C-alpha positions as CSV (number, residue, x, y, z in Angstrom):
1,M,-0.5,-13.5,15.8
2,V,-1.5,-12.8,12.2
3,A,1.2,-10.9,10.2
4,I,0.1,-8.5,7.6
5,H,3.0,-7.2,5.6
6,V,1.5,-4.9,3.5
7,R,1.2,-1.6,5.9
8,T,-2.1,-0.3,4.4
9,R,-4.9,0.9,6.5
10,S,-8.2,-0.5,6.7
11,E,-11.5,1.2,6.7
12,M,-12.0,0.1,10.5
13,S,-10.2,2.2,13.1
14,F,-8.9,1.1,16.4
15,A,-12.0,3.1,18.0
16,E,-14.5,1.2,16.1
17,L,-12.6,-2.3,16.7
18,S,-12.9,-1.7,20.5
19,L,-16.9,-2.1,20.0
20,Y,-16.6,-5.7,18.9
21,E,-15.8,-8.7,21.3
22,K,-12.0,-9.9,21.4
23,V,-11.5,-13.2,19.7
24,E,-8.6,-15.4,20.0
25,V,-7.2,-16.1,16.4
26,E,-4.8,-19.2,15.8
27,H,-2.0,-18.5,13.3
28,I,-2.4,-21.0,10.6
29,D,0.9,-21.4,8.3
30,E,0.0,-21.8,4.7
31,D,2.0,-23.8,2.4
32,D,1.6,-21.5,-0.6
33,S,2.4,-18.3,1.2
34,S,6.0,-18.5,-0.3
35,P,6.8,-15.9,-3.1
36,T,6.8,-17.0,-6.7
37,K,10.1,-16.7,-8.6
38,E,8.7,-13.9,-10.7
39,E,7.8,-12.0,-7.2
40,V,11.5,-12.6,-6.0
41,R,12.7,-11.2,-9.2
42,T,10.6,-8.3,-9.2
43,Y,11.4,-7.4,-5.6
44,S,15.3,-7.7,-6.4
45,K,15.0,-5.6,-9.6
46,Q,12.9,-2.8,-7.3
47,L,15.6,-3.0,-4.4
48,T,18.3,-2.8,-6.7
49,M,17.0,0.2,-8.4
50,I,16.5,1.8,-5.2
51,Y,19.8,1.4,-4.2
52,V,21.0,2.6,-7.6
53,L,18.8,5.7,-7.0
54,F,20.4,6.3,-3.6
55,L,23.8,6.0,-5.1
56,A,23.3,8.9,-7.5
57,E,22.3,10.9,-4.6
58,A,25.5,10.0,-2.7
59,I,27.5,11.0,-6.1
60,M,26.0,14.5,-5.6
61,A,26.7,14.9,-2.0
62,S,30.3,13.7,-2.0
63,S,31.1,16.1,-5.1
64,L,32.5,18.8,-2.5
65,Q,36.1,17.8,-3.0
66,P,36.5,19.1,-6.5
67,Q,34.5,22.3,-5.6
68,L,36.8,23.0,-2.7
69,K,40.1,22.3,-4.8
70,M,38.8,25.2,-7.1
71,L,37.9,27.7,-4.3
72,I,40.8,27.2,-2.5
73,N,43.4,26.6,-5.2
74,T,45.7,23.9,-3.1
75,D,46.0,20.6,-2.3
76,D,46.5,21.6,1.4
77,F,42.9,20.8,2.8
78,C,44.2,20.7,6.8
79,G,46.1,23.8,7.0
80,S,43.9,26.1,8.8
81,L,40.6,26.8,10.2
82,S,39.4,28.6,7.2
83,T,39.4,25.4,5.1
84,S,36.9,23.8,7.7
85,Y,34.7,26.7,7.7
86,L,34.3,27.1,4.1
87,R,33.8,23.1,4.0
88,S,30.9,23.5,6.5
89,V,29.4,26.4,4.7
90,L,28.9,24.5,1.7
91,D,27.5,21.6,3.6
92,C,25.5,24.1,5.2
93,A,24.0,25.3,2.2
94,Y,23.3,21.5,0.9
95,T,21.7,21.0,4.4
96,V,19.3,23.8,4.5
97,G,18.1,22.5,1.1
98,G,17.1,19.4,3.0
99,V,14.2,21.1,4.3
100,A,12.2,20.4,1.3
101,G,12.3,16.9,2.3
102,L,9.0,17.6,4.2
103,F,7.5,18.9,0.9
104,W,8.8,15.9,-1.2
105,G,7.6,13.2,1.5
106,R,4.1,14.6,1.5
107,M,4.0,14.8,-2.3
108,S,5.2,11.1,-2.5
109,D,2.3,10.0,-0.3
110,R,0.0,11.9,-2.7
111,I,1.2,11.4,-6.0
112,G,3.4,8.1,-5.6
113,R,6.9,7.6,-5.1
114,R,7.9,7.2,-8.8
115,P,7.0,10.7,-9.9
116,V,8.9,12.3,-7.1
117,A,11.9,10.2,-7.4
118,L,12.0,11.1,-11.4
119,I,11.7,14.6,-10.7
120,G,14.4,14.4,-8.2
121,I,17.0,12.4,-10.3
122,F,16.4,14.5,-13.2
123,G,16.7,17.6,-11.6
124,L,20.0,16.7,-9.7
125,S,21.5,15.9,-13.5
126,I,20.7,19.5,-14.2
127,C,22.0,20.8,-10.6
128,C,25.2,19.1,-11.3
129,L,25.8,20.4,-14.8
130,S,24.8,23.9,-13.7
131,M,27.3,23.8,-10.9
132,G,30.1,23.7,-13.4
133,F,29.6,27.4,-14.4
134,A,30.1,28.5,-10.7
135,T,33.4,30.1,-10.3
136,N,33.4,31.4,-6.6
137,V,32.1,30.9,-3.3
138,L,28.7,32.6,-3.3
139,S,27.8,30.9,-6.9
140,V,29.0,27.5,-5.4
141,T,26.9,28.0,-2.5
142,I,23.6,28.7,-4.4
143,F,24.0,26.0,-6.7
144,R,24.8,23.7,-3.5
145,L,21.4,25.1,-2.0
146,L,19.5,24.0,-5.0
147,A,21.0,20.4,-5.3
148,G,20.2,20.1,-1.8
149,L,16.3,20.9,-2.3
150,T,16.7,18.6,-5.2
151,S,18.3,15.6,-3.6
152,A,16.0,15.9,-0.9
153,S,13.3,14.2,-3.0
154,I,15.7,11.3,-3.8
155,A,16.8,11.0,0.3
156,V,13.2,10.7,1.2
157,T,11.8,8.5,-1.5
158,T,14.6,5.8,-1.3
159,L,14.0,5.0,2.7
160,T,10.0,5.1,1.8
161,M,10.3,2.9,-1.0
162,I,12.2,0.5,0.9
163,G,9.7,0.3,3.9
164,D,7.2,0.2,1.0
165,I,8.7,-3.3,-0.3
166,S,10.3,-4.9,2.6
167,Q,7.8,-7.7,3.8
168,S,8.8,-7.9,7.2
169,A,10.4,-6.1,10.2
170,S,13.9,-8.1,9.8
171,E,14.1,-7.6,6.2
172,R,13.6,-3.7,6.6
173,V,16.6,-3.7,9.1
174,I,18.8,-5.4,6.5
175,N,17.7,-3.3,3.6
176,V,18.3,0.0,5.5
177,S,21.8,-1.3,6.8
178,R,23.1,-1.7,3.2
179,L,22.4,2.3,2.7
180,P,25.9,3.3,3.9
181,L,27.8,0.9,2.2
182,V,25.7,2.3,-1.2
183,A,26.7,5.9,0.2
184,L,30.2,4.8,0.3
185,C,30.3,3.9,-3.1
186,G,29.2,7.7,-4.2
187,S,32.8,8.1,-3.4
188,V,33.6,7.0,-6.7
189,G,32.2,10.3,-8.3
190,P,34.7,12.4,-7.1
191,V,37.7,10.4,-8.1
192,V,36.3,10.1,-11.8
193,Q,35.6,13.7,-11.7
194,G,39.2,14.4,-10.7
195,V,40.7,12.2,-13.0
196,V,38.8,13.9,-16.2
197,G,39.1,17.4,-14.7
198,R,42.8,17.1,-14.7
199,S,42.9,15.8,-18.1
200,L,40.8,18.3,-20.0
201,N,41.5,21.7,-17.7
202,A,45.2,21.8,-19.4
203,Y,43.2,22.4,-22.9
204,G,41.0,25.2,-24.3
205,A,40.0,28.5,-22.7
206,V,36.4,27.0,-21.6
207,W,38.0,24.7,-18.9
208,E,40.3,27.8,-17.7
209,R,37.4,29.7,-17.3
210,F,34.9,27.4,-15.6
211,P,37.4,25.0,-13.7
212,L,34.3,23.0,-12.3
213,L,32.9,22.5,-15.8
214,S,35.0,19.3,-16.9
215,S,34.2,17.4,-13.5
216,Q,30.4,18.4,-13.2
217,I,30.0,17.1,-16.7
218,V,31.3,13.8,-15.4
219,C,28.9,14.4,-12.3
220,A,25.8,15.4,-14.5
221,S,26.5,12.2,-17.1
222,M,26.6,9.7,-14.3
223,V,23.4,10.9,-12.4
224,F,21.8,11.4,-16.1
225,L,22.4,7.6,-16.8
226,V,20.9,6.5,-13.5
227,A,18.0,8.9,-14.2
228,L,17.4,6.8,-17.5
229,A,17.8,3.6,-15.7
230,I,15.2,4.6,-12.9
231,F,12.8,6.2,-15.8
232,M,12.9,2.5,-17.6
233,L,12.9,0.0,-14.6
234,L,11.8,2.0,-11.4
235,E,8.0,0.7,-10.3
236,E,5.6,2.3,-8.2
237,T,5.5,1.2,-4.5
238,L,2.7,3.1,-3.1
239,P,-0.1,0.9,-2.3
240,G,-3.1,1.5,-4.4
241,L,-0.8,2.8,-7.0
242,A,1.8,0.1,-7.1
243,N,-0.7,-2.2,-9.2
244,P,-3.9,-0.1,-10.4
245,A,-4.9,-2.6,-12.8
246,R,-5.0,-5.2,-10.5
247,P,-8.7,-6.0,-9.5
248,I,-9.6,-5.2,-5.9
249,T,-11.3,-8.4,-4.5
250,L,-11.5,-10.1,-1.5
251,D,-8.4,-12.1,-2.4
252,A,-6.8,-8.7,-2.6
253,G,-7.0,-8.1,1.2
254,I,-8.3,-4.6,1.2
255,D,-11.1,-3.3,2.9
256,C,-12.5,-6.6,3.6
257,E,-14.5,-5.6,6.7
258,K,-16.4,-3.3,4.5
259,A,-16.6,-5.2,1.4
260,P,-19.7,-6.7,1.5
261,F,-21.7,-3.2,2.1
262,L,-19.8,-1.8,-1.0
263,G,-20.2,-4.6,-3.2
264,Q,-22.2,-7.7,-4.3
265,A,-21.0,-11.0,-3.2
266,R,-21.5,-14.1,-5.6
267,G,-20.3,-17.5,-5.8
268,D,-17.9,-19.2,-8.1
269,D,-18.7,-22.6,-9.9
270,L,-17.0,-24.5,-6.8
271,G,-19.7,-22.6,-4.4
272,N,-17.2,-20.1,-2.9
273,P,-18.1,-16.3,-2.2
274,R,-16.3,-13.8,-4.3
275,I,-16.5,-10.0,-3.1
276,S,-16.3,-7.4,-5.6
277,I,-15.5,-4.0,-4.0
278,V,-16.9,-0.8,-5.9
279,D,-15.7,2.1,-3.5
280,A,-12.0,1.2,-2.5
281,A,-10.3,4.7,-2.6
282,A,-7.0,4.6,-0.9
283,P,-6.9,6.2,2.5
284,S,-5.5,10.0,2.5
285,P,-2.1,10.6,4.5
286,L,-2.6,11.8,8.2
287,A,-2.5,15.4,8.6
288,L,0.8,16.8,9.6
289,C,-0.7,17.9,12.8
290,Q,-1.7,14.9,13.7
291,I,2.0,13.7,13.2
292,L,3.4,16.3,15.1
293,Q,1.2,15.9,18.0
294,A,2.9,12.4,18.6
295,P,5.4,12.9,21.7
296,S,7.1,9.9,20.8
297,L,7.9,10.9,17.3
298,V,8.8,14.3,18.3
299,I,11.4,12.9,20.8
300,L,12.7,10.6,18.1
301,L,13.4,13.4,15.7
302,G,14.9,15.6,18.5
303,S,17.5,12.6,19.4
304,F,18.2,12.3,15.7
305,S,18.9,16.2,15.4
306,L,21.2,16.3,18.2
307,L,23.2,12.9,16.6
308,S,23.2,14.7,13.1
309,L,24.7,17.8,14.6
310,H,27.5,16.5,16.5
311,S,28.4,13.9,13.7
312,A,28.3,16.8,11.0
313,T,30.3,19.2,13.2
314,F,33.0,16.6,13.8
315,D,33.3,16.0,10.1
316,S,33.6,19.5,9.1
317,L,36.3,20.1,11.7
318,L,38.1,17.0,11.0
319,P,40.5,18.5,8.8
320,H,41.6,20.7,11.3
321,L,41.8,18.3,14.3
322,G,42.9,15.6,12.7
323,H,45.9,17.5,11.1
324,S,46.6,19.6,14.2
325,P,49.6,18.1,16.5
326,T,48.6,15.9,19.5
327,H,50.4,18.5,22.0
328,H,47.7,20.9,20.9
329,G,44.6,18.7,21.4
330,G,44.7,17.2,17.9
331,M,44.8,13.8,16.3
332,G,48.1,14.1,14.7
333,L,47.5,12.5,11.3
334,P,49.3,13.7,8.6
335,C,47.5,15.8,6.0
336,S,48.5,13.8,3.0
337,L,47.0,10.6,4.7
338,L,43.9,11.9,6.2
339,G,41.7,11.3,3.3
340,L,42.8,7.9,2.6
341,V,42.4,6.8,6.1
342,V,39.0,8.5,6.4
343,L,38.0,6.4,3.3
344,M,39.2,3.0,4.7
345,V,37.5,4.0,7.7
346,R,34.4,4.5,6.2
347,V,34.6,0.9,4.4
348,V,35.3,-0.9,7.5
349,A,32.4,1.2,9.3
350,G,30.0,0.6,6.6
351,I,30.7,-3.3,6.7
352,L,30.5,-3.3,10.2
353,V,27.0,-1.3,10.2
354,F,26.0,-3.9,7.7
355,V,26.7,-7.2,9.9
356,M,26.6,-5.7,13.2
357,V,22.9,-3.9,13.1
358,P,20.9,-6.7,11.8
359,K,22.2,-9.1,14.3
360,A,22.1,-6.8,17.3
361,V,18.3,-6.0,16.4
362,E,17.5,-9.5,16.2
363,R,18.9,-10.4,19.6
364,I,18.0,-7.1,21.6
365,G,15.8,-5.0,19.6
366,L,16.1,-1.6,18.4
367,L,16.2,0.5,21.5
368,H,19.1,-0.9,23.4
369,P,22.0,-0.6,20.9
370,Y,20.7,2.8,19.7
371,R,20.8,3.8,23.3
372,L,24.3,2.3,23.7
373,F,25.3,4.0,20.6
374,A,24.4,7.1,21.8
375,M,26.1,6.8,25.2
376,V,29.6,5.6,23.7
377,T,29.7,8.6,21.4
378,P,30.6,11.4,23.9
379,A,33.2,9.0,25.4
380,V,34.9,8.6,22.0
381,Y,35.1,12.4,21.8
382,I,36.8,12.4,25.2
383,V,39.0,9.7,24.5
384,T,40.4,10.7,21.2
385,P,42.5,13.7,22.1
386,A,43.6,12.3,25.3
387,L,45.0,9.1,23.8
388,A,46.8,11.2,20.9
389,Y,48.3,13.0,23.8
390,V,49.4,10.1,25.6
391,F,51.1,8.7,22.7
392,T,53.0,11.9,21.6
393,S,56.1,10.4,21.9
394,S,54.9,7.6,19.1
395,T,54.1,8.7,15.8
396,T,53.0,5.1,15.3
397,S,50.9,4.7,18.4
398,T,49.2,8.1,17.7
399,A,48.3,7.2,14.3
400,L,46.7,3.7,15.1
401,S,44.7,5.4,18.2
402,S,43.5,8.2,16.0
403,T,42.7,5.7,13.3
404,A,40.7,3.4,15.7
405,A,38.9,6.5,17.2
406,L,37.9,7.4,13.8
407,L,36.7,4.0,13.1
408,T,34.7,3.9,16.3
409,K,33.0,7.2,15.9
410,N,31.9,6.2,12.1
411,A,30.8,2.8,13.1
412,V,28.8,4.2,16.1
413,T,27.2,7.5,14.4
414,T,26.2,5.3,11.3
415,S,24.7,2.6,13.3
416,A,22.8,5.1,15.2
417,Q,21.7,6.8,12.2
418,V,20.5,3.2,10.3
419,L,18.5,2.6,13.5
420,V,16.8,6.2,13.4
421,A,15.7,5.2,9.8
422,I,14.3,2.1,11.1
423,L,12.6,3.4,14.0
424,V,11.2,6.4,11.8
425,L,9.7,3.8,9.6
426,D,8.3,1.6,12.2
427,A,6.4,5.1,13.9
428,S,4.9,5.6,10.3
429,P,0.9,4.2,11.0
430,D,0.8,3.0,7.7
431,A,2.2,3.3,3.8
432,F,0.1,6.3,2.9
433,S,1.9,8.4,5.7
434,S,5.3,7.0,5.6
435,G,6.8,9.5,3.1
436,T,5.5,12.5,4.9
437,I,7.1,11.1,8.3
438,V,10.3,10.1,6.5
439,G,10.3,13.6,4.7
440,L,10.0,15.1,8.4
441,M,12.9,13.4,9.7
442,H,14.9,14.7,6.7
443,S,14.1,18.0,7.3
444,A,15.0,17.4,11.2
445,S,18.7,17.5,9.9
446,L,18.4,21.0,9.0
447,V,20.4,21.4,12.5
448,K,23.3,20.0,10.8
449,A,23.7,23.7,9.6
450,L,24.9,24.7,13.0
451,A,27.7,22.9,12.2
452,A,28.9,26.1,10.1
453,G,28.2,28.2,13.3
454,V,30.8,25.9,15.1
455,S,33.2,26.2,12.4
456,G,32.7,29.9,12.0
457,A,33.1,30.7,15.6
458,S,36.3,28.7,15.7
459,F,37.7,30.6,12.7
460,Y,36.5,34.1,13.9
461,Y,38.2,33.4,17.4
462,S,41.2,31.6,16.5
463,S,43.5,34.6,15.9
464,E,42.8,35.7,19.5
465,V,43.0,32.6,21.4
466,S,46.0,29.6,21.0
467,V,45.4,26.5,19.0
468,V,45.1,24.5,21.9
469,T,42.3,26.4,23.6
470,T,40.4,26.3,20.3
471,N,40.8,22.8,19.9
472,V,40.1,21.9,23.6
473,A,36.7,23.9,22.9
474,L,35.8,22.3,20.0
475,W,36.2,19.0,21.8
476,A,34.0,20.3,24.4
477,V,31.3,21.6,22.0
478,L,31.4,18.1,20.4
479,V,31.0,16.4,24.3
480,C,28.4,18.5,25.2
481,I,26.1,18.1,21.9
482,S,26.7,14.2,22.1
483,V,25.7,14.1,25.7
484,G,22.4,15.7,25.0
485,G,21.8,13.1,22.4
486,A,22.6,10.4,24.7
487,V,20.0,11.7,27.0
488,A,17.6,12.2,24.5
489,A,18.3,8.5,23.4
490,W,16.7,7.2,26.8
491,F,13.4,8.5,26.2
492,V,12.9,7.6,22.6
493,R,10.3,4.9,22.4
494,D,10.3,2.1,19.3
495,H,6.7,2.2,18.8
496,P,3.4,4.6,19.0
497,I,1.1,4.3,21.5
498,V,-2.9,4.7,21.0
499,N,-4.2,7.8,22.3
500,Q,-0.8,9.1,23.4
501,D,0.9,9.6,20.2
502,F,-2.1,9.1,17.5
503,P,-5.6,9.2,17.9
504,A,-7.4,5.8,18.0
505,E,-9.7,7.0,15.0
506,V,-6.4,7.1,12.8
507,L,-4.8,4.0,13.6
508,K,-6.1,1.2,11.6
509,W,-6.1,-2.7,12.8
510,E,-3.8,-4.1,10.1
511,V,-1.2,-1.7,11.5
512,A,-1.4,-3.6,14.9
513,F,-0.8,-7.1,13.5
514,D,2.1,-5.6,11.3
515,A,3.6,-4.2,14.1
516,G,3.2,-7.3,16.1
517,A,5.2,-9.1,13.7
518,E,8.8,-10.6,14.0
519,G,8.8,-10.3,17.7
520,Y,8.5,-6.5,18.0
521,E,6.6,-5.5,21.2
522,Q,4.6,-2.8,19.5
523,V,0.8,-1.7,19.8
């Protein structure tokens, strides 16, 4: 099998290819196929800058803590459902802004990844600074919405660029598996913001009038430094725009089947033919209606939506459920230790995902671990309160069981999200449409906004029913959503099928070779 690593479309479609006689091709290993030192350095620099770009978005996404402190005006984040509701409202505003992911993804397929990333990162620094002037719930919510609209461009372009520069399917899995650890590094932002904010807020009327300004100046400064680095070092990754100065010849491997009809062939000094291509315009992205008519992609997005919903709902309810006593259906963790426990759990879960996911995909493929993780999630939501209730008499056992449950939940849901991202990249027919499909996936996470509805309902009815009833109902909602996600996971496919998902006229033959590489059983 011949492996074409650059995911570009040729001029010959599957429909045209079916008219030709099938010929067996023998794979020949070339000795000079290994990348040069310059190519390795360029690849490492590109990958590093992509991770730095993603880090800036993670800093912005994790900047919720200083805003909550200002709005609640207390250090107790676990005392009541009102805190969970307020947190979910602000997260909801940020998530709703993510609907712009489809727009940014479409733009990245047309004008390139780098311009969209630059617009997003500089816009994000402005959003960070502007949020410093928010003084109430309404203004903070509006600025969180604007930040979500801007950060969607970064979330989409980082994942798309990883798909562009990854030279094989296994390399793509490893690169995507690092993203949770990079996002975890974004937690450093709120820590620095808090330290600077406490040191400045005691001086001057400006800091007293705008409590968020000092911490948001720190956020804007960090994001702006990242923006300058991206502007100077990040290169374009979209094929056709990545290196426009490169002469398009037969050696470039682009549109070779029609090159003789577009240019003139001439021999060199050694008598070898050299073909110049006169017309080699990049293929246009697939139409959105063609993408939405792919059943496998729609099912994958539906499964991802349910996964995002129950994960976001649990995270928004964690301050309440984690702090509630075990005999009330909670997890029995002290509020003073809950933040530290969650941070340590995220660290361990990120390491487990980076180590576990590539090995699992190499051994059993993408679908089997994804379905397994989807099945485990409902069990986690059932076992967690049950174990906490069993160990009510022992504080140590309760803390250990609840921490283990948090670790399992984070590891399972994060692994599933990584696998979905890889499946979405693999579902893209070519690099010229991958931005649109990744943007569609990011927009599908809009369902996470429903987490605010769950928190709001629990807050509204909490005065009419007991705490035990409220907590049991919340666990039941999590179980029901995760069961729906587990059922949808069994219908997910790891590759598109010709004529069932995409018409034969739009699937080009290089994609077939790329999909068949690395042991993937794809079309």
